[in-house]
C-alpha positions as CSV (number, residue, x, y, z in Angstrom):
1,X,98.3,161.3,216.1
2,X,99.2,157.9,217.4
3,X,96.8,155.8,215.2
4,X,94.7,155.5,212.1
5,X,91.4,156.0,213.7
6,X,88.2,156.8,211.8
7,X,90.5,157.6,208.7
8,X,88.0,159.5,206.6
9,X,86.9,162.0,209.2
10,X,89.4,164.5,208.0
11,X,87.8,164.4,204.5
12,X,84.4,165.0,206.1
13,X,85.6,167.9,208.3
14,X,84.8,170.7,206.0
15,X,81.2,169.5,205.4
16,X,80.8,168.7,209.1
17,X,81.8,172.2,210.1
18,X,79.0,173.6,207.9
19,X,76.4,171.1,209.1
20,X,77.3,171.7,212.7
21,X,76.1,175.3,212.4
22,X,72.6,174.0,211.8
23,X,72.6,172.1,215.1
24,X,73.2,175.2,217.2
25,X,75.0,175.2,220.5
26,X,74.4,176.4,224.1
27,X,76.6,179.5,223.5
28,X,74.8,180.8,220.4
29,X,71.8,183.0,220.3
30,X,68.8,180.7,220.3
31,X,66.5,181.3,217.4
32,X,63.7,179.0,216.5
33,X,65.6,177.5,213.5
34,X,68.9,177.1,215.5
35,X,67.1,175.1,218.2
36,X,66.2,172.4,215.6
37,X,68.3,169.3,215.6
38,X,69.6,168.5,212.2
39,X,68.2,165.2,210.8
40,X,65.5,165.1,213.5
41,X,62.9,164.2,211.0
42,X,64.7,161.2,209.6
43,X,63.0,157.8,210.1
44,X,65.2,155.1,211.5
45,X,65.6,151.8,209.8
46,X,64.9,148.4,211.3
47,X,68.0,146.8,212.8
48,X,69.0,143.4,211.5
49,X,69.4,140.4,213.8
50,X,72.6,138.5,213.9
51,X,72.6,135.3,211.8
52,X,74.2,133.2,214.5
53,X,74.1,133.3,218.3
54,X,77.0,135.0,220.2
55,X,78.9,133.7,223.2
56,X,79.4,137.2,224.5
57,X,78.4,137.9,228.1
58,X,75.1,139.7,228.8
59,X,76.8,143.0,229.5
60,X,78.3,143.0,226.0
61,X,74.9,142.4,224.4
62,X,72.6,145.4,224.9
63,X,69.4,145.0,222.9
64,X,70.5,141.5,222.3
65,X,73.2,142.7,219.9
66,X,76.9,141.8,220.5
67,X,79.1,144.9,220.8
68,X,82.0,143.2,222.5
69,X,85.5,144.0,221.3
70,X,88.9,142.3,221.4
71,X,90.8,142.6,224.7
72,X,93.3,145.0,223.2
73,X,90.6,147.5,222.1
74,X,89.5,149.6,225.0
75,X,86.8,152.2,224.4
76,X,86.2,154.3,227.5
77,X,83.1,156.5,227.9
78,X,84.0,158.9,230.7
79,X,80.7,160.7,231.1
80,X,77.6,160.8,233.3
81,X,74.2,159.9,232.0
82,X,71.6,162.7,232.0
83,X,68.4,162.4,234.1
84,X,66.1,162.5,231.1
85,X,65.2,158.9,230.2
86,X,65.3,159.3,226.5
87,X,68.6,161.3,226.5
88,X,70.2,158.7,228.8
89,X,69.1,155.9,226.4
90,X,70.3,157.8,223.4
91,X,73.7,158.5,225.0
92,X,74.1,154.8,225.8
93,X,73.4,153.8,222.2
94,X,75.7,156.5,220.9
95,X,78.4,154.7,222.8
96,X,77.2,151.4,221.3
97,X,77.4,153.0,217.8
98,X,81.1,153.8,218.4
99,X,81.7,150.3,219.7
100,X,79.9,148.9,216.6
101,X,82.3,150.7,214.3
102,X,85.4,149.2,216.0
103,X,83.7,145.8,216.3
104,X,83.4,146.0,212.5
105,X,87.1,146.9,212.3
106,X,88.0,144.0,214.6
107,X,85.8,141.5,212.7
108,X,86.8,142.9,209.3
109,X,83.2,143.5,208.1
110,X,80.9,146.5,207.8
111,X,77.9,144.1,207.9
112,X,78.1,143.1,211.5
113,X,74.8,143.1,213.3
114,X,75.9,145.8,215.7
115,X,76.5,148.2,212.8
116,X,73.0,147.8,211.4
117,X,71.4,147.8,214.8
118,X,72.9,151.1,216.1
119,X,72.9,153.2,212.9
120,X,70.6,154.2,210.0
121,X,70.7,156.5,207.0
122,X,73.7,158.7,206.9
123,X,75.0,157.2,210.2
124,X,75.0,153.7,208.6
125,X,76.8,155.0,205.6
126,X,79.4,156.8,207.8
127,X,80.0,153.6,209.8
128,X,80.5,151.4,206.7
129,X,82.9,153.9,205.1
130,X,85.0,154.0,208.3
131,X,85.1,150.3,208.6
132,X,85.9,149.7,205.0
133,X,88.8,152.2,205.1
134,X,90.4,150.3,207.9
135,X,89.9,147.0,206.0
136,X,91.3,148.4,202.8
137,X,94.3,149.7,204.6
138,X,95.0,146.4,206.3
139,X,94.8,147.9,209.8
140,X,93.2,147.0,213.0
141,X,93.4,149.0,216.3
142,X,94.7,148.6,219.8
143,X,94.9,150.7,222.9
144,X,92.5,153.1,224.7
145,X,90.1,155.5,223.0
146,X,88.6,157.9,225.5
147,X,85.2,159.7,225.0
148,X,84.3,162.6,227.4
149,X,82.6,166.0,227.8
150,X,79.3,164.6,226.6
151,X,76.2,166.7,226.3
152,X,72.7,165.8,225.1
153,X,69.8,167.9,223.6
154,X,66.4,166.6,222.7
155,X,64.3,167.6,219.7
156,X,60.8,169.1,220.6
157,X,59.0,166.0,219.2
158,X,61.0,163.7,221.5
159,X,62.0,161.4,218.6
160,X,65.6,162.4,218.3
161,X,68.5,163.4,220.6
162,X,71.7,165.1,219.7
163,X,74.6,163.5,221.6
164,X,77.9,165.5,221.4
165,X,81.2,164.4,222.9
166,X,85.0,164.6,222.6
167,X,87.3,161.8,221.7
168,X,91.0,161.5,222.6
169,X,92.9,158.9,220.6
170,X,96.3,159.7,222.0
171,X,96.6,156.2,223.4
172,X,94.8,154.4,220.6
173,X,96.9,153.1,217.8
174,X,96.4,151.7,214.4
175,X,98.2,148.4,213.8
176,X,99.1,146.7,210.5
177,X,97.6,143.3,210.5
178,X,100.2,141.5,208.4
179,X,103.3,142.9,210.1
180,X,101.9,143.8,213.6
181,X,103.6,147.2,213.3
182,X,102.0,150.0,215.4
183,X,101.3,153.3,213.6
184,X,102.5,156.0,216.0
185,X,103.2,159.7,215.7
186,X,103.8,162.4,218.2
187,X,101.0,163.6,220.5
188,X,99.3,166.5,218.8
189,X,96.0,168.3,218.2
190,X,95.2,165.6,215.6
191,X,94.5,163.3,218.5
192,X,91.3,165.2,219.4
193,X,88.0,165.0,217.6
194,X,84.5,166.4,218.5
195,X,81.5,164.4,217.5
196,X,77.8,165.2,217.2
197,X,75.5,162.2,216.7
198,X,71.9,162.6,215.8
199,X,70.3,159.7,217.5
200,X,66.7,158.7,216.4
201,X,64.4,156.5,218.4
202,X,63.5,153.1,216.8
203,X,59.7,153.1,216.3
204,X,59.0,149.8,218.1
205,X,59.3,151.5,221.5
206,X,61.9,149.0,222.8
207,X,64.4,151.7,223.8
208,X,66.7,151.3,220.9
209,X,68.3,154.5,219.5
210,X,70.2,154.7,216.2
211,X,72.8,157.2,214.9
212,X,71.2,158.8,211.8
213,X,73.8,161.5,211.2
214,X,77.4,162.0,212.2
215,X,79.1,165.4,212.3
216,X,82.9,165.4,213.1
217,X,85.2,168.3,213.9
218,X,88.8,167.1,213.6
219,X,91.7,168.8,215.5
220,X,89.2,170.1,218.0
221,X,90.9,172.5,220.4
222,X,87.9,172.5,222.7
223,X,88.6,168.8,223.5
224,X,92.2,169.4,224.7
């Protein structure tokens, strides 16, 4: 592990492993219950608007919300969008949710407009805990965090989409803000996490999707 990235995911791993079984997978026998997406019935919360205008370029402001990061934070999303319109939109906003977390780390606040725009419910709680752990530790991040092997699965009612993907943080480092020291360790299985985000459609019909639940499998061998 070469960084302090999403520092409380390890603590959530045991719970996440149990919750993941409720989501089902393409390799399991498909029963009616297993095909249900966990958290699919959760209502999204209304995103808050930023209190001040941003100077970010248009490509950094999807949905009018600034998700730009500092130049030394590079989040790569190495995946192809699905053909289904809703799944493609949910996948894009799953990426924006991840950007929002690291924007909060960069800006040293869990109240950034991007966080409240792209998450709700348990997803919002997760994002705030992650950001606050970084702030408490006195860390920021630098380097490249790669996301890949993404899959999507829609709920029957069309109001939620499960977006699953791997994350490789082998080239993404934590950095002590005061000293500037990089937090590095040897490359290992700890650099690989597998995420499942339950994205719910914002009810206004403007194409915005929010992360309502976050399931994390740490030390994910399938991501190597």
